N, C-alpha and C positions, 0 to 999 in steps of 0.2 A: 809438120804444122807448127804454127807459132807457139801454141800452148805446150807442145811437147818439148820445145826448146827454151822454156822459161828458165830464167836465171836461178841457180841453186844457192846463191850467196846466203839466203835467209832460211834455208830448208830446215834447220834445227830449231828455229824459233817457234814457240807455241803461245797461245793466248795467255797462259799463266806465267809466262816468262817475265822476269824483272825488266823494267824499262831502263835501257842504258843511260848512263849519265850524259847530259847534253854536251856536245862539243861546243867550242866557242862560237862556231858558225851557226850551229843549230840554235844556240842560246840567243844569238842576235836575231834570228828569224822569229823566235817565240816572243822576244821583246817587241819586235815590229808588229806582230799580230795583236799586241795590246792596244795598238792605235787603230785597228781595223774594225769595221762593221760591214755587214752584208745586208742587202735588201733586195727582195724580188720586186722588180719594177713593174707593178701591176697597174697602177693608176696612170691615166693619160699623160699627166704632166711628167711623171717619171719616165714613161716610155719615150716621150719626146726628147728627154735628155739623152737617153741611150742612142736613139736614132741620129742625133746630132753629133755625139761623140764618134760614132761609127763613120758618119759622113766626113767629118774633119780628118779622122785618122786615115781613112782609105783614099780620100781625094788628095791629101797632102803627100801621100806616098805614090800617087799616080795609079792606083788600082781601080779607081772609078773616075768618071767625069764629074766636075763640080755641078751640083744640082741647084736650081734656083731657090728651092725651099730649104736647102741646107740639111736635108735628112736622107738617111739610107735605111730602108727596111725592106723586107721581102715577105712573101706569102706565109712563111713559117712563123712569123711573128704573130699571126692571128690564131695559131694553134695553141690551145691552153696547156698542152703537154710539154711545150717549150718554155723554159724558165729563163727570162732575161734578168740577170743578177747584177746589181750595181755594187762595186767595191769602193768603200769610202775610207779615206785616211784622215783622221782627226776631223771626222764629220764632213769632209769634202769628197764629192763624187769624182773619182779619178780614173776609173776603169769599169769595163763591163764584160760579161761573158754570157753566152747562151748555152744552155744544157738541155738535152732531151734524152730519152731512152729509146734505143733502136731494138726492135723485136721482129721476129719473123712474121711477115704479113702485116706489119704495122706501118705507121706513117713514114714518109720519106724525109729527107733533109738534104742540105747542100753536100754534106759528107757522103751520104748514101748515093746521091746522084753522081758525084765525081768518082767515087771509089767502090761502086756497087759490086764489081766482080771480086774484089778483095774481101768485102765484108759479108757477102752472102753465105760463104761456107760456114762461118761462125754462127750466123743467125739460123741456118738450117739445122745446126746441132742443138738448137734451143737456147743458145747463150744470149743473154741480154747485154747490150753495149751502151755505156755512157758516151754520148756524142757531144763533143766540146767544139763549139763554133763561135765566130764573131768576137774573139778576144781583141778588144780595142782599149786604148788608153787616151786620155786627153793629152794634147800636145805638151811636151815637156815633163810629163809625169815620170817617164822612165829615168830621166836625169835627176829629178827631185827625190824619187823614192826607189833606190836601187833594189830593194827587196820586194817590190810590188809583185813581180811574177810569182813569188811563192804564195802570196795571199790569193792570187787568181787560180793557180793550178790546184790549190787546196780544195777549191770548190768541186773539182772533178771527183776528188776522194769523198767529199760529203755526199754528192749525188750517188756515187757508186755504192756507198754503204747504205744509204737510205732505200735505194731501189734494187739493191742486191744484184748489181750487174757484175759481169765477169771481166770486162775489158773497158778501157777508156780509149776512144778513137779521137785523134786530133790531126787536122791537116796543118802541116808545119812548114814554114820556109826554111831553106837550108841553113841560114845563119842562126836559126833558133834551135836546130836539132840537138846540139850538145846539151843545152839546158834540159830539154825534155828527156833525153836519154839518161842523163845523170840523176836528175831529181824526181822524175816520174817513172823511171825505169822503162821508158818507151822504146819500142823496136821499130825501125824503119821497115815498111812493108813493100816498097817499090824502089826500083833502081832509078827510074826516070821521074822527073817532075811532071805534074799535071796542072792544068789551069783550074783554080778554085771556082766553083759555081757562083756566078754573079759578079766575079771580080776578074781582074787581069793578073792576079797574084799567082805565082807558080809555087806549088806546094808538093809535099810528099805525105802520104798517109803514115801515121804512127799508131801503134797499139801498145797499151800498157796492161800488164797482167795485174788485176786487183789483188789476187792472192799474194803476189810479191809485195805490193804496196803495203798491205796489212802487216806482213811479216816485218818489213823494213821499218815500220813505225816504232818497233821495240829496239831498233839498233841505231839508225842514223837519220831517219826521216820523221822524227817525232812531231813535226809541225802538221802532219796529216791527221793526228789524233783528233777525235771529236766525240761528243756524247750524243745519245739519242735525243736529248732535249734540244740541242742545237739544230740537229738535222730536221726534227719535226717542226720546230719553230720556223725554219727557213722554207721547207717545201710543202708543209701542210696547212700553214696559217694563211687564209685568204686575205688577211689585212695588209700584208706586205710591210711588216714592222722591221726596224733595224735589229739585226741579230749579231751578237758578239761571239767571237771564237771561244771555244771551251777547251783549248789545248792545255791551259794551266790546270784546269779541273782534273785532267787525266794524269799529268806528269807530276803535279805537286800535291794534290789532295787525295790521290789514290782512288779516284772515282773510276769505276769500271767503264771503259769506253764502249763496251758492247760492239766492238768493231769487227768481231768475228761472228759468223752465224753458224 
């Protein structure tokens, strides 16, 4: 099973371990996060922006037909347990991601529909899974902000820490697999591609072990660090305010990240 094959690279790292000095690359990510703010897109005008970003991203890539209203949403967007989060750079909305928690007997999702047979064994064990879907960016954002993917995948870590999930599930195109494998520690769970629910995009399911992500924070993935204050403000505040990353609070001010439970 996947959890039995978890990478042992960080096995000797414990919560009280000293946080390793940032590598130049990790330092550049932390600097980039100084320009980032997150916002749960709860209000109607915010949700409209998300649906239009999705439509433009998917239609330009040929994954959906162009819609007359220029919007792309699905039934899961009406479920309050799903969080549509906007990623802002210098106060400009440039990307969005949807997160929810998969539990045994709980609500479905595009990931669960597409990869049910692969996910059910983990859910049957009582494991909770952070489900990451609908990662989209405005046209040209990837070229303008090379480190944007780090700001986005960090949200999966925030969700996993807040809701105490064991795994992060992501449906990933082949060309993006190396990024997820290297920086999220994700493992590819199927040999053949499948069609993503609601799209023509061909993807493969990946799962990341959150225990490994937590350990790696102390070694070389410090950008995943966060404080309870940041996570609570993002997921528990119904106002949908702008939330700033708290990575520097952990690595520079020696604030307990409470990232281990």
